[in-house]
Each structure stands twice: as C-alpha cells, then as structure tokens.
N, C-alpha and C positions, 0 to 999 in steps of 0.2 A: 909440412907433411913429412912424416918419417917413414922410411921403408926398411924392410928386413928381408934377408935372403934365408929361405928355409929349405932344408934338404928333405924333399918328399920321399925319397927312397928310404932314408933312415926312419922316417915315421912309419912307413909300411912294414919294414923289417921289425921294428919294435912292436907293432901290433901283432904280427905273426908270432913273435916270441911270447907275447902275452897269451895268444890263443893256444899255443902249445902248452903253456903252464896250466891253463884252465882245463883243457881237454885231457891232458895226460898227467895230471898232478900226482897220481899214485905211483908213477914209475920212478924207481929210485935214482936213475941217472939224471932225471930232470930236476932233481934238487939242486944240481949245480947251476941251472939257469936262474935260480932265485938269488944267487950270489952276485952282487953288483959287479965285482971285478971280472968274473967269468962271463957274465952277460955282456959286458963292454967288449971283451976280447972277441966274443962270437960276433957281435955287431960289426966290429972293425973288419974281421975276416970276411964276412958276408958282403959288406959294402965294397971291399977291395975287389970282389969277383963280379959285381954287378955294375952296369952303367947307372950313374947317379943322375937324378932329375932334381932340379932346383926351381924355385919360384920366387919372384920378387913381389912382395905384397906390402900393403900399408899395414902399420902396426895394428889397427883396429881389425883388419881382415885376418891377420895372423891369429888373433885371439879367437875369432869366429871359427877358423879352420881347425884349431886345436881343440875347441870345445865340441865341434860337430862330429869329428872323426874319432 
C-alpha cells in the first residue's frame, strides 16, 4: 500500500484562482493570472500567509480526491 501527502490548502487556492479567471476573464489585469510563472508566484505568496492543511491518503484515494474536487 502506497501513501501520498497532499496539500489541501494549495488545492483550494488553485480552485479559487480558477474561479477568478472564469468569473472575471474580461478584466485586463487578470490576464497575468493565466501566465504560469505569475500564477505560481501568487500561489506561493498566498500559501505563505495561510495555515496549510495536509492529508495522508492512499494513492487510489488521491486520484478520487483530485477527480471529484
């Protein structure tokens, strides 16, 4: 049985960034969020300000979590 540690906070932050891109895609400043380098810097800065939550899951559960959320 193989286990993985996943960062739940990073998953939520990425989902929120996706929601921002979808909801405000016409705003010119949000074009920067579509750039992978800028998006990664934003993710790192946000994660440094938030308490992170991790989960230990089996590899099969990890696939289910990422497919369902």
